[in-house]
PyMOL Python script that loads the backbone (N, CA, C, O; Angstrom):
from pymol import cmd

cmd.read_pdbstr("""\
ATOM      1  N   MET A   1    -174.212 -72.268  32.112  1.00  0.00           N
ATOM      2  CA  MET A   1    -174.122 -71.255  31.461  1.00  0.00           C
ATOM      3  C   MET A   1    -172.801 -70.772  31.293  1.00  0.00           C
ATOM      4  O   MET A   1    -172.034 -70.804  32.255  1.00  0.00           O
ATOM      5  N   THR A   2    -172.374 -70.253  30.006  1.00  0.00           N
ATOM      6  CA  THR A   2    -170.894 -69.816  29.955  1.00  0.00           C
ATOM      7  C   THR A   2    -170.768 -68.347  30.225  1.00  0.00           C
ATOM      8  O   THR A   2    -171.726 -67.800  30.771  1.00  0.00           O
ATOM      9  N   ASP A   3    -169.751 -67.665  29.925  1.00  0.00           N
ATOM     10  CA  ASP A   3    -169.525 -66.209  30.132  1.00  0.00           C
ATOM     11  C   ASP A   3    -169.766 -65.582  28.940  1.00  0.00           C
ATOM     12  O   ASP A   3    -169.527 -64.375  28.921  1.00  0.00           O
ATOM     13  N   THR A   4    -170.209 -66.132  27.865  1.00  0.00           N
ATOM     14  CA  THR A   4    -170.838 -65.564  26.752  1.00  0.00           C
ATOM     15  C   THR A   4    -172.261 -65.559  26.765  1.00  0.00           C
ATOM     16  O   THR A   4    -172.877 -66.595  27.013  1.00  0.00           O
ATOM     17  N   PRO A   5    -172.914 -64.342  26.486  1.00  0.00           N
ATOM     18  CA  PRO A   5    -174.324 -64.263  26.581  1.00  0.00           C
ATOM     19  C   PRO A   5    -175.097 -65.036  25.426  1.00  0.00           C
ATOM     20  O   PRO A   5    -174.644 -65.190  24.292  1.00  0.00           O
ATOM     21  N   LYS A   6    -176.225 -65.461  25.838  1.00  0.00           N
ATOM     22  CA  LYS A   6    -177.068 -66.249  24.724  1.00  0.00           C
ATOM     23  C   LYS A   6    -177.756 -65.187  23.884  1.00  0.00           C
ATOM     24  O   LYS A   6    -178.450 -64.404  24.532  1.00  0.00           O
ATOM     25  N   ILE A   7    -177.699 -64.995  22.506  1.00  0.00           N
ATOM     26  CA  ILE A   7    -178.211 -64.069  21.833  1.00  0.00           C
ATOM     27  C   ILE A   7    -179.921 -64.275  21.651  1.00  0.00           C
ATOM     28  O   ILE A   7    -180.433 -65.155  20.960  1.00  0.00           O
ATOM     29  N   ALA A   8    -180.585 -63.345  22.365  1.00  0.00           N
ATOM     30  CA  ALA A   8    -182.271 -63.708  22.484  1.00  0.00           C
ATOM     31  C   ALA A   8    -182.553 -63.426  21.177  1.00  0.00           C
ATOM     32  O   ALA A   8    -183.336 -64.210  20.641  1.00  0.00           O
ATOM     33  N   GLN A   9    -182.118 -62.489  20.490  1.00  0.00           N
ATOM     34  CA  GLN A   9    -182.874 -62.076  19.171  1.00  0.00           C
ATOM     35  C   GLN A   9    -181.737 -61.146  18.374  1.00  0.00           C
ATOM     36  O   GLN A   9    -181.026 -60.423  19.071  1.00  0.00           O
ATOM     37  N   THR A  10    -181.585 -61.151  17.181  1.00  0.00           N
ATOM     38  CA  THR A  10    -180.694 -60.427  16.419  1.00  0.00           C
ATOM     39  C   THR A  10    -181.299 -59.052  16.025  1.00  0.00           C
ATOM     40  O   THR A  10    -181.139 -58.600  14.892  1.00  0.00           O
ATOM     41  N   ALA A  11    -181.980 -58.412  16.965  1.00  0.00           N
ATOM     42  CA  ALA A  11    -182.737 -57.101  16.758  1.00  0.00           C
ATOM     43  C   ALA A  11    -182.934 -56.501  17.827  1.00  0.00           C
ATOM     44  O   ALA A  11    -182.910 -57.251  18.802  1.00  0.00           O
ATOM     45  N   PRO A  12    -183.159 -55.227  18.086  1.00  0.00           N
ATOM     46  CA  PRO A  12    -183.468 -54.608  19.445  1.00  0.00           C
ATOM     47  C   PRO A  12    -184.998 -54.803  19.905  1.00  0.00           C
ATOM     48  O   PRO A  12    -185.825 -55.264  19.119  1.00  0.00           O
ATOM     49  N   TYR A  13    -185.233 -54.539  20.828  1.00  0.00           N
ATOM     50  CA  TYR A  13    -186.733 -54.511  21.580  1.00  0.00           C
ATOM     51  C   TYR A  13    -186.967 -53.106  21.604  1.00  0.00           C
ATOM     52  O   TYR A  13    -186.353 -52.362  22.368  1.00  0.00           O
ATOM     53  N   PRO A  14    -187.844 -52.708  20.786  1.00  0.00           N
ATOM     54  CA  PRO A  14    -188.443 -51.255  20.812  1.00  0.00           C
ATOM     55  C   PRO A  14    -189.459 -51.277  21.999  1.00  0.00           C
ATOM     56  O   PRO A  14    -190.421 -52.044  21.971  1.00  0.00           O
ATOM     57  N   LEU A  15    -189.259 -50.522  22.925  1.00  0.00           N
ATOM     58  CA  LEU A  15    -190.485 -50.275  24.054  1.00  0.00           C
ATOM     59  C   LEU A  15    -190.529 -48.962  24.483  1.00  0.00           C
ATOM     60  O   LEU A  15    -189.577 -48.185  24.404  1.00  0.00           O
ATOM     61  N   GLU A  16    -191.551 -48.717  24.907  1.00  0.00           N
ATOM     62  CA  GLU A  16    -191.961 -47.426  25.716  1.00  0.00           C
ATOM     63  C   GLU A  16    -191.642 -47.370  27.016  1.00  0.00           C
ATOM     64  O   GLU A  16    -192.288 -48.131  27.736  1.00  0.00           O
ATOM     65  N   VAL A  17    -190.836 -46.693  27.529  1.00  0.00           N
ATOM     66  CA  VAL A  17    -190.555 -46.588  29.081  1.00  0.00           C
ATOM     67  C   VAL A  17    -191.104 -45.269  29.494  1.00  0.00           C
ATOM     68  O   VAL A  17    -191.295 -44.311  28.746  1.00  0.00           O
ATOM     69  N   GLU A  18    -191.402 -45.349  31.137  1.00  0.00           N
ATOM     70  CA  GLU A  18    -191.764 -44.235  31.614  1.00  0.00           C
ATOM     71  C   GLU A  18    -190.882 -43.439  32.527  1.00  0.00           C
ATOM     72  O   GLU A  18    -190.258 -44.017  33.417  1.00  0.00           O
ATOM     73  N   ALA A  19    -190.792 -42.087  32.347  1.00  0.00           N
ATOM     74  CA  ALA A  19    -189.871 -41.277  33.008  1.00  0.00           C
ATOM     75  C   ALA A  19    -189.792 -41.743  34.581  1.00  0.00           C
ATOM     76  O   ALA A  19    -190.836 -41.853  35.225  1.00  0.00           O
ATOM     77  N   GLY A  20    -188.835 -41.943  35.024  1.00  0.00           N
ATOM     78  CA  GLY A  20    -188.387 -42.202  36.539  1.00  0.00           C
ATOM     79  C   GLY A  20    -188.890 -43.501  36.964  1.00  0.00           C
ATOM     80  O   GLY A  20    -189.199 -43.686  38.141  1.00  0.00           O
ATOM     81  N   LYS A  21    -189.001 -44.483  36.012  1.00  0.00           N
ATOM     82  CA  LYS A  21    -189.043 -45.918  36.252  1.00  0.00           C
ATOM     83  C   LYS A  21    -187.928 -46.669  35.915  1.00  0.00           C
ATOM     84  O   LYS A  21    -187.309 -46.464  34.870  1.00  0.00           O
ATOM     85  N   SER A  22    -187.607 -47.572  36.765  1.00  0.00           N
ATOM     86  CA  SER A  22    -186.382 -48.392  36.433  1.00  0.00           C
ATOM     87  C   SER A  22    -186.695 -49.941  35.956  1.00  0.00           C
ATOM     88  O   SER A  22    -187.543 -50.713  36.403  1.00  0.00           O
ATOM     89  N   TYR A  23    -185.846 -50.117  35.027  1.00  0.00           N
ATOM     90  CA  TYR A  23    -185.907 -51.349  34.347  1.00  0.00           C
ATOM     91  C   TYR A  23    -184.708 -52.290  34.405  1.00  0.00           C
ATOM     92  O   TYR A  23    -183.578 -51.804  34.444  1.00  0.00           O
ATOM     93  N   PHE A  24    -184.877 -53.495  34.413  1.00  0.00           N
ATOM     94  CA  PHE A  24    -183.628 -54.290  34.683  1.00  0.00           C
ATOM     95  C   PHE A  24    -183.683 -55.207  33.521  1.00  0.00           C
ATOM     96  O   PHE A  24    -184.531 -56.081  33.342  1.00  0.00           O
ATOM     97  N   TRP A  25    -182.554 -54.872  32.653  1.00  0.00           N
ATOM     98  CA  TRP A  25    -182.328 -55.567  31.293  1.00  0.00           C
ATOM     99  C   TRP A  25    -181.417 -56.967  31.579  1.00  0.00           C
ATOM    100  O   TRP A  25    -180.418 -57.041  32.294  1.00  0.00           O
ATOM    101  N   CYS A  26    -181.975 -57.911  30.908  1.00  0.00           N
ATOM    102  CA  CYS A  26    -181.310 -59.280  30.993  1.00  0.00           C
ATOM    103  C   CYS A  26    -179.921 -59.182  30.264  1.00  0.00           C
ATOM    104  O   CYS A  26    -179.875 -58.887  29.070  1.00  0.00           O
ATOM    105  N   SER A  27    -178.991 -59.391  30.870  1.00  0.00           N
ATOM    106  CA  SER A  27    -177.605 -59.340  30.205  1.00  0.00           C
ATOM    107  C   SER A  27    -177.139 -61.012  29.711  1.00  0.00           C
ATOM    108  O   SER A  27    -176.275 -61.164  28.846  1.00  0.00           O
ATOM    109  N   CYS A  28    -177.682 -61.956  30.237  1.00  0.00           N
ATOM    110  CA  CYS A  28    -177.200 -63.302  29.937  1.00  0.00           C
ATOM    111  C   CYS A  28    -178.116 -63.851  28.708  1.00  0.00           C
ATOM    112  O   CYS A  28    -177.720 -64.840  28.091  1.00  0.00           O
ATOM    113  N   GLY A  29    -179.179 -63.297  28.396  1.00  0.00           N
ATOM    114  CA  GLY A  29    -179.797 -63.891  27.233  1.00  0.00           C
ATOM    115  C   GLY A  29    -180.674 -65.098  27.543  1.00  0.00           C
ATOM    116  O   GLY A  29    -181.295 -65.625  26.619  1.00  0.00           O
ATOM    117  N   GLN A  30    -180.761 -65.561  28.766  1.00  0.00           N
ATOM    118  CA  GLN A  30    -181.506 -66.659  29.176  1.00  0.00           C
ATOM    119  C   GLN A  30    -182.937 -66.514  29.754  1.00  0.00           C
ATOM    120  O   GLN A  30    -183.748 -67.422  29.938  1.00  0.00           O
ATOM    121  N   SER A  31    -183.093 -65.123  30.016  1.00  0.00           N
ATOM    122  CA  SER A  31    -184.584 -64.659  30.405  1.00  0.00           C
ATOM    123  C   SER A  31    -185.626 -65.085  29.466  1.00  0.00           C
ATOM    124  O   SER A  31    -185.486 -65.149  28.245  1.00  0.00           O
ATOM    125  N   ALA A  32    -186.752 -65.389  30.176  1.00  0.00           N
ATOM    126  CA  ALA A  32    -188.047 -65.873  29.404  1.00  0.00           C
ATOM    127  C   ALA A  32    -188.789 -64.591  29.357  1.00  0.00           C
ATOM    128  O   ALA A  32    -189.893 -64.576  28.812  1.00  0.00           O
ATOM    129  N   LYS A  33    -188.302 -63.537  29.863  1.00  0.00           N
ATOM    130  CA  LYS A  33    -189.241 -62.219  29.959  1.00  0.00           C
ATOM    131  C   LYS A  33    -188.372 -61.072  29.083  1.00  0.00           C
ATOM    132  O   LYS A  33    -188.428 -59.890  29.421  1.00  0.00           O
ATOM    133  N   GLN A  34    -187.612 -61.483  28.002  1.00  0.00           N
ATOM    134  CA  GLN A  34    -186.894 -60.564  27.375  1.00  0.00           C
ATOM    135  C   GLN A  34    -187.548 -59.267  26.987  1.00  0.00           C
ATOM    136  O   GLN A  34    -188.688 -59.338  26.529  1.00  0.00           O
ATOM    137  N   PRO A  35    -187.039 -58.225  27.096  1.00  0.00           N
ATOM    138  CA  PRO A  35    -185.429 -57.982  27.321  1.00  0.00           C
ATOM    139  C   PRO A  35    -185.005 -57.999  28.693  1.00  0.00           C
ATOM    140  O   PRO A  35    -183.826 -57.969  29.044  1.00  0.00           O
ATOM    141  N   PHE A  36    -186.106 -58.053  29.544  1.00  0.00           N
ATOM    142  CA  PHE A  36    -185.865 -58.033  30.988  1.00  0.00           C
ATOM    143  C   PHE A  36    -185.577 -59.082  31.785  1.00  0.00           C
ATOM    144  O   PHE A  36    -186.109 -60.110  31.367  1.00  0.00           O
ATOM    145  N   CYS A  37    -184.864 -59.245  32.896  1.00  0.00           N
ATOM    146  CA  CYS A  37    -184.564 -60.014  33.826  1.00  0.00           C
ATOM    147  C   CYS A  37    -185.553 -60.888  34.509  1.00  0.00           C
ATOM    148  O   CYS A  37    -186.402 -60.279  35.161  1.00  0.00           O
ATOM    149  N   ASP A  38    -185.631 -62.278  34.500  1.00  0.00           N
ATOM    150  CA  ASP A  38    -186.281 -62.965  35.404  1.00  0.00           C
ATOM    151  C   ASP A  38    -185.489 -63.737  36.326  1.00  0.00           C
ATOM    152  O   ASP A  38    -186.159 -64.618  36.863  1.00  0.00           O
ATOM    153  N   GLY A  39    -184.225 -63.696  36.705  1.00  0.00           N
ATOM    154  CA  GLY A  39    -183.421 -64.142  37.437  1.00  0.00           C
ATOM    155  C   GLY A  39    -182.667 -65.599  36.747  1.00  0.00           C
ATOM    156  O   GLY A  39    -182.052 -66.396  37.455  1.00  0.00           O
ATOM    157  N   SER A  40    -182.817 -65.745  35.472  1.00  0.00           N
ATOM    158  CA  SER A  40    -182.290 -66.954  34.883  1.00  0.00           C
ATOM    159  C   SER A  40    -180.681 -66.943  35.195  1.00  0.00           C
ATOM    160  O   SER A  40    -180.098 -68.026  35.213  1.00  0.00           O
ATOM    161  N   HIS A  41    -180.042 -65.872  35.412  1.00  0.00           N
ATOM    162  CA  HIS A  41    -178.800 -65.672  35.399  1.00  0.00           C
ATOM    163  C   HIS A  41    -178.012 -66.092  36.911  1.00  0.00           C
ATOM    164  O   HIS A  41    -176.822 -65.904  37.164  1.00  0.00           O
ATOM    165  N   LYS A  42    -178.765 -66.544  37.571  1.00  0.00           N
ATOM    166  CA  LYS A  42    -178.395 -67.108  39.062  1.00  0.00           C
ATOM    167  C   LYS A  42    -177.543 -68.010  38.865  1.00  0.00           C
ATOM    168  O   LYS A  42    -177.785 -68.983  38.151  1.00  0.00           O
ATOM    169  N   GLY A  43    -176.327 -67.805  39.517  1.00  0.00           N
ATOM    170  CA  GLY A  43    -175.379 -68.854  39.713  1.00  0.00           C
ATOM    171  C   GLY A  43    -174.247 -68.682  38.253  1.00  0.00           C
ATOM    172  O   GLY A  43    -173.531 -69.610  37.880  1.00  0.00           O
ATOM    173  N   SER A  44    -174.278 -67.680  37.758  1.00  0.00           N
ATOM    174  CA  SER A  44    -173.555 -67.243  36.571  1.00  0.00           C
ATOM    175  C   SER A  44    -172.633 -65.912  36.905  1.00  0.00           C
ATOM    176  O   SER A  44    -172.598 -65.325  37.987  1.00  0.00           O
ATOM    177  N   ALA A  45    -172.001 -65.630  35.881  1.00  0.00           N
ATOM    178  CA  ALA A  45    -171.066 -64.301  35.946  1.00  0.00           C
ATOM    179  C   ALA A  45    -172.045 -63.217  35.615  1.00  0.00           C
ATOM    180  O   ALA A  45    -171.643 -62.059  35.728  1.00  0.00           O
ATOM    181  N   PHE A  46    -173.157 -63.412  35.259  1.00  0.00           N
ATOM    182  CA  PHE A  46    -174.025 -62.251  34.640  1.00  0.00           C
ATOM    183  C   PHE A  46    -174.996 -61.682  35.767  1.00  0.00           C
ATOM    184  O   PHE A  46    -175.483 -62.338  36.688  1.00  0.00           O
ATOM    185  N   ALA A  47    -175.166 -60.415  35.523  1.00  0.00           N
ATOM    186  CA  ALA A  47    -176.250 -59.762  36.430  1.00  0.00           C
ATOM    187  C   ALA A  47    -177.044 -58.845  35.625  1.00  0.00           C
ATOM    188  O   ALA A  47    -176.612 -58.432  34.549  1.00  0.00           O
ATOM    189  N   PRO A  48    -178.146 -58.512  36.072  1.00  0.00           N
ATOM    190  CA  PRO A  48    -179.170 -57.642  35.174  1.00  0.00           C
ATOM    191  C   PRO A  48    -178.716 -56.157  35.280  1.00  0.00           C
ATOM    192  O   PRO A  48    -178.256 -55.772  36.354  1.00  0.00           O
ATOM    193  N   VAL A  49    -178.812 -55.355  34.295  1.00  0.00           N
ATOM    194  CA  VAL A  49    -178.248 -53.979  34.189  1.00  0.00           C
ATOM    195  C   VAL A  49    -179.585 -53.105  34.254  1.00  0.00           C
ATOM    196  O   VAL A  49    -180.558 -53.188  33.503  1.00  0.00           O
ATOM    197  N   LYS A  50    -179.364 -52.125  35.490  1.00  0.00           N
ATOM    198  CA  LYS A  50    -180.439 -51.174  35.709  1.00  0.00           C
ATOM    199  C   LYS A  50    -180.431 -50.112  34.786  1.00  0.00           C
ATOM    200  O   LYS A  50    -179.395 -49.575  34.393  1.00  0.00           O
ATOM    201  N   TYR A  51    -181.747 -49.750  34.378  1.00  0.00           N
ATOM    202  CA  TYR A  51    -181.814 -48.600  33.270  1.00  0.00           C
ATOM    203  C   TYR A  51    -182.954 -47.775  34.074  1.00  0.00           C
ATOM    204  O   TYR A  51    -183.966 -48.338  34.489  1.00  0.00           O
ATOM    205  N   THR A  52    -182.736 -46.565  34.236  1.00  0.00           N
ATOM    206  CA  THR A  52    -183.725 -45.664  34.778  1.00  0.00           C
ATOM    207  C   THR A  52    -184.125 -44.570  33.634  1.00  0.00           C
ATOM    208  O   THR A  52    -183.361 -43.668  33.291  1.00  0.00           O
ATOM    209  N   ALA A  53    -185.276 -44.751  33.155  1.00  0.00           N
ATOM    210  CA  ALA A  53    -185.697 -43.920  32.101  1.00  0.00           C
ATOM    211  C   ALA A  53    -185.649 -42.359  32.557  1.00  0.00           C
ATOM    212  O   ALA A  53    -186.148 -42.101  33.652  1.00  0.00           O
ATOM    213  N   GLU A  54    -185.128 -41.379  31.853  1.00  0.00           N
ATOM    214  CA  GLU A  54    -185.123 -40.086  32.116  1.00  0.00           C
ATOM    215  C   GLU A  54    -186.225 -39.354  31.641  1.00  0.00           C
ATOM    216  O   GLU A  54    -186.591 -38.336  32.229  1.00  0.00           O
ATOM    217  N   ALA A  55    -186.857 -39.825  30.513  1.00  0.00           N
ATOM    218  CA  ALA A  55    -188.232 -39.225  29.945  1.00  0.00           C
ATOM    219  C   ALA A  55    -189.050 -40.563  29.406  1.00  0.00           C
ATOM    220  O   ALA A  55    -188.612 -41.701  29.241  1.00  0.00           O
ATOM    221  N   SER A  56    -190.227 -40.106  29.212  1.00  0.00           N
ATOM    222  CA  SER A  56    -191.186 -40.971  28.597  1.00  0.00           C
ATOM    223  C   SER A  56    -191.080 -41.246  27.134  1.00  0.00           C
ATOM    224  O   SER A  56    -191.702 -40.526  26.353  1.00  0.00           O
ATOM    225  N   LYS A  57    -190.446 -42.091  26.762  1.00  0.00           N
ATOM    226  CA  LYS A  57    -190.278 -42.333  25.147  1.00  0.00           C
ATOM    227  C   LYS A  57    -190.005 -43.768  24.735  1.00  0.00           C
ATOM    228  O   LYS A  57    -189.902 -44.649  25.588  1.00  0.00           O
ATOM    229  N   LYS A  58    -189.886 -44.010  23.443  1.00  0.00           N
ATOM    230  CA  LYS A  58    -189.513 -45.344  22.956  1.00  0.00           C
ATOM    231  C   LYS A  58    -187.826 -45.386  22.975  1.00  0.00           C
ATOM    232  O   LYS A  58    -187.081 -44.497  22.564  1.00  0.00           O
ATOM    233  N   VAL A  59    -187.497 -46.498  23.490  1.00  0.00           N
ATOM    234  CA  VAL A  59    -186.014 -46.761  23.556  1.00  0.00           C
ATOM    235  C   VAL A  59    -185.888 -48.091  23.055  1.00  0.00           C
ATOM    236  O   VAL A  59    -186.875 -48.827  23.081  1.00  0.00           O
ATOM    237  N   PHE A  60    -184.727 -48.516  22.573  1.00  0.00           N
ATOM    238  CA  PHE A  60    -184.264 -49.735  21.849  1.00  0.00           C
ATOM    239  C   PHE A  60    -183.323 -50.574  22.713  1.00  0.00           C
ATOM    240  O   PHE A  60    -182.111 -50.359  22.705  1.00  0.00           O
ATOM    241  N   PHE A  61    -183.843 -51.459  23.403  1.00  0.00           N
ATOM    242  CA  PHE A  61    -183.076 -52.437  24.378  1.00  0.00           C
ATOM    243  C   PHE A  61    -182.424 -53.323  23.464  1.00  0.00           C
ATOM    244  O   PHE A  61    -182.979 -53.756  22.455  1.00  0.00           O
ATOM    245  N   CYS A  62    -181.174 -53.617  23.829  1.00  0.00           N
ATOM    246  CA  CYS A  62    -180.505 -54.726  22.995  1.00  0.00           C
ATOM    247  C   CYS A  62    -180.990 -55.908  23.023  1.00  0.00           C
ATOM    248  O   CYS A  62    -181.417 -56.315  24.103  1.00  0.00           O
ATOM    249  N   GLY A  63    -181.051 -56.730  21.900  1.00  0.00           N
ATOM    250  CA  GLY A  63    -181.601 -58.229  21.946  1.00  0.00           C
ATOM    251  C   GLY A  63    -180.487 -59.016  21.898  1.00  0.00           C
ATOM    252  O   GLY A  63    -180.506 -60.000  22.637  1.00  0.00           O
ATOM    253  N   CYS A  64    -179.504 -58.835  21.207  1.00  0.00           N
ATOM    254  CA  CYS A  64    -178.294 -59.718  21.007  1.00  0.00           C
ATOM    255  C   CYS A  64    -177.345 -59.845  22.138  1.00  0.00           C
ATOM    256  O   CYS A  64    -176.553 -60.787  22.107  1.00  0.00           O
ATOM    257  N   LYS A  65    -177.322 -58.981  23.174  1.00  0.00           N
ATOM    258  CA  LYS A  65    -176.548 -59.076  24.296  1.00  0.00           C
ATOM    259  C   LYS A  65    -175.264 -58.777  24.205  1.00  0.00           C
ATOM    260  O   LYS A  65    -174.576 -59.154  25.153  1.00  0.00           O
ATOM    261  N   HIS A  66    -174.635 -58.102  23.179  1.00  0.00           N
ATOM    262  CA  HIS A  66    -173.402 -57.600  22.770  1.00  0.00           C
ATOM    263  C   HIS A  66    -173.275 -56.273  22.468  1.00  0.00           C
ATOM    264  O   HIS A  66    -172.368 -55.924  21.711  1.00  0.00           O
ATOM    265  N   SER A  67    -174.024 -55.483  22.927  1.00  0.00           N
ATOM    266  CA  SER A  67    -174.019 -53.958  22.835  1.00  0.00           C
ATOM    267  C   SER A  67    -173.017 -53.328  23.653  1.00  0.00           C
ATOM    268  O   SER A  67    -172.933 -53.649  24.839  1.00  0.00           O
ATOM    269  N   ALA A  68    -172.254 -52.476  23.160  1.00  0.00           N
ATOM    270  CA  ALA A  68    -171.149 -51.742  24.030  1.00  0.00           C
ATOM    271  C   ALA A  68    -171.999 -50.668  24.731  1.00  0.00           C
ATOM    272  O   ALA A  68    -171.388 -49.992  25.559  1.00  0.00           O
ATOM    273  N   LYS A  69    -173.201 -50.416  24.557  1.00  0.00           N
ATOM    274  CA  LYS A  69    -174.026 -49.196  25.461  1.00  0.00           C
ATOM    275  C   LYS A  69    -175.172 -49.881  26.017  1.00  0.00           C
ATOM    276  O   LYS A  69    -176.297 -49.384  26.081  1.00  0.00           O
ATOM    277  N   ALA A  70    -174.802 -51.219  26.480  1.00  0.00           N
ATOM    278  CA  ALA A  70    -175.814 -51.904  27.220  1.00  0.00           C
ATOM    279  C   ALA A  70    -176.530 -51.013  28.356  1.00  0.00           C
ATOM    280  O   ALA A  70    -175.779 -50.332  29.054  1.00  0.00           O
ATOM    281  N   PRO A  71    -177.935 -50.956  28.608  1.00  0.00           N
ATOM    282  CA  PRO A  71    -178.710 -52.063  27.947  1.00  0.00           C
ATOM    283  C   PRO A  71    -179.326 -51.656  26.632  1.00  0.00           C
ATOM    284  O   PRO A  71    -180.267 -52.304  26.174  1.00  0.00           O
ATOM    285  N   LEU A  72    -178.807 -50.561  25.983  1.00  0.00           N
ATOM    286  CA  LEU A  72    -179.522 -50.146  24.811  1.00  0.00           C
ATOM    287  C   LEU A  72    -178.728 -50.784  23.525  1.00  0.00           C
ATOM    288  O   LEU A  72    -177.617 -51.307  23.603  1.00  0.00           O
ATOM    289  N   CYS A  73    -179.329 -50.675  22.598  1.00  0.00           N
ATOM    290  CA  CYS A  73    -178.710 -51.276  21.274  1.00  0.00           C
ATOM    291  C   CYS A  73    -177.769 -50.120  20.677  1.00  0.00           C
ATOM    292  O   CYS A  73    -178.022 -48.919  20.781  1.00  0.00           O
ATOM    293  N   ASP A  74    -176.801 -50.588  20.124  1.00  0.00           N
ATOM    294  CA  ASP A  74    -175.651 -49.793  19.499  1.00  0.00           C
ATOM    295  C   ASP A  74    -175.465 -50.315  18.034  1.00  0.00           C
ATOM    296  O   ASP A  74    -174.664 -49.807  17.249  1.00  0.00           O
ATOM    297  N   GLY A  75    -176.327 -51.439  17.718  1.00  0.00           N
ATOM    298  CA  GLY A  75    -176.280 -52.001  16.323  1.00  0.00           C
ATOM    299  C   GLY A  75    -175.229 -53.056  16.346  1.00  0.00           C
ATOM    300  O   GLY A  75    -174.782 -53.251  15.216  1.00  0.00           O
ATOM    301  N   ALA A  76    -174.652 -53.855  17.340  1.00  0.00           N
ATOM    302  CA  ALA A  76    -173.809 -54.593  17.322  1.00  0.00           C
ATOM    303  C   ALA A  76    -174.408 -56.016  16.589  1.00  0.00           C
ATOM    304  O   ALA A  76    -173.719 -56.827  15.970  1.00  0.00           O
ATOM    305  N   HIS A  77    -175.751 -56.090  16.807  1.00  0.00           N
ATOM    306  CA  HIS A  77    -176.446 -57.208  16.242  1.00  0.00           C
ATOM    307  C   HIS A  77    -175.922 -57.383  14.573  1.00  0.00           C
ATOM    308  O   HIS A  77    -175.737 -58.467  14.021  1.00  0.00           O
ATOM    309  N   LYS A  78    -175.765 -56.213  14.030  1.00  0.00           N
ATOM    310  CA  LYS A  78    -175.615 -56.368  12.519  1.00  0.00           C
ATOM    311  C   LYS A  78    -174.132 -57.072  12.091  1.00  0.00           C
ATOM    312  O   LYS A  78    -173.848 -57.314  10.918  1.00  0.00           O
ATOM    313  N   VAL A  79    -173.346 -57.325  13.092  1.00  0.00           N
ATOM    314  CA  VAL A  79    -172.002 -57.962  12.914  1.00  0.00           C
ATOM    315  C   VAL A  79    -171.680 -59.218  13.263  1.00  0.00           C
ATOM    316  O   VAL A  79    -170.596 -59.746  13.013  1.00  0.00           O
ATOM    317  N   LEU A  80    -172.863 -59.878  14.009  1.00  0.00           N
ATOM    318  CA  LEU A  80    -172.888 -61.143  14.433  1.00  0.00           C
ATOM    319  C   LEU A  80    -173.016 -62.218  13.651  1.00  0.00           C
ATOM    320  O   LEU A  80    -173.027 -63.345  14.147  1.00  0.00           O
TER     321      LEU A  80
END
""", "prot")
cmd.dss("prot")
cmd.show_as("cartoon", "prot")
cmd.util.cbc("prot")
cmd.orient("prot")
């Protein structure tokens, strides 16, 4: 695995989150459980990013792994 994340998909993952619950976003792009971590990063420079929902709502997790606002989408996939 390189220091560049694998692009899991070129669109965000829209998901409903629950207030107070923590989610661990995959930063390497290798996880089979996208957009969440399954441990595939082990042995690399990558680590999951913890996201704790402040409210129960729909959020858009980054799918391209290039967002400057990780773990949430900032539209970076549009220029890849």
